C-alpha beads as a LAMMPS data file, in Angstrom:
LAMMPS data file: protein, C-alpha beads

50 atoms
49 bonds

1 atom types
1 bond types

-500.0 500.0 xlo xhi
-500.0 500.0 ylo yhi
-500.0 500.0 zlo zhi

Masses

1 110.0

Atoms # bond

1 1 1 284.625 -394.829 175.491
2 1 1 282.027 -396.707 172.920
3 1 1 280.340 -399.739 175.193
4 1 1 277.958 -401.749 173.442
5 1 1 275.495 -402.473 176.047
6 1 1 272.075 -405.092 176.690
7 1 1 270.107 -402.809 175.576
8 1 1 271.950 -401.384 172.393
9 1 1 271.142 -404.918 171.137
10 1 1 267.457 -405.043 172.219
11 1 1 266.760 -401.781 170.776
12 1 1 268.645 -402.117 167.507
13 1 1 266.529 -406.156 167.020
14 1 1 263.242 -404.699 167.839
15 1 1 263.652 -401.435 165.351
16 1 1 265.462 -403.750 162.392
17 1 1 262.461 -406.716 163.259
18 1 1 259.608 -404.311 163.068
19 1 1 260.786 -402.456 159.407
20 1 1 261.134 -405.405 158.675
21 1 1 257.172 -407.454 159.497
22 1 1 256.716 -403.718 157.690
23 1 1 258.254 -404.457 154.088
24 1 1 255.526 -407.912 154.501
25 1 1 253.096 -405.782 155.159
26 1 1 253.447 -403.424 152.353
27 1 1 253.703 -407.039 150.234
28 1 1 251.024 -407.956 151.641
29 1 1 248.854 -404.539 151.030
30 1 1 250.156 -405.035 147.851
31 1 1 249.307 -407.753 146.491
32 1 1 245.680 -407.999 148.246
33 1 1 245.570 -404.697 145.820
34 1 1 246.752 -406.302 142.784
35 1 1 243.449 -408.759 142.904
36 1 1 240.851 -405.832 143.315
37 1 1 243.102 -404.328 140.073
38 1 1 242.073 -407.303 138.512
39 1 1 238.430 -408.754 139.182
40 1 1 237.603 -403.982 138.523
41 1 1 239.202 -404.958 134.922
42 1 1 237.794 -408.067 134.539
43 1 1 234.028 -406.656 135.396
44 1 1 234.904 -403.353 133.213
45 1 1 234.981 -405.830 130.318
46 1 1 232.276 -407.861 131.068
47 1 1 230.280 -405.058 131.493
48 1 1 231.172 -403.867 127.688
49 1 1 230.051 -407.243 126.358
50 1 1 226.550 -408.035 127.595

Bonds

1 1 1 2
2 1 2 3
3 1 3 4
4 1 4 5
5 1 5 6
6 1 6 7
7 1 7 8
8 1 8 9
9 1 9 10
10 1 10 11
11 1 11 12
12 1 12 13
13 1 13 14
14 1 14 15
15 1 15 16
16 1 16 17
17 1 17 18
18 1 18 19
19 1 19 20
20 1 20 21
21 1 21 22
22 1 22 23
23 1 23 24
24 1 24 25
25 1 25 26
26 1 26 27
27 1 27 28
28 1 28 29
29 1 29 30
30 1 30 31
31 1 31 32
32 1 32 33
33 1 33 34
34 1 34 35
35 1 35 36
36 1 36 37
37 1 37 38
38 1 38 39
39 1 39 40
40 1 40 41
41 1 41 42
42 1 42 43
43 1 43 44
44 1 44 45
45 1 45 46
46 1 46 47
47 1 47 48
48 1 48 49
49 1 49 50
């Protein structure tokens, strides 16, 4: 009837870990672009006041 095999467990764990790695990479990317945005804002402010 409904069998949950070892391969099913491997695929489930693999898909969950891949999803979590994607979430972590998205957060890292957001932090990176946040720093770039702050640098650009600081540069524009400095250019406006010689």
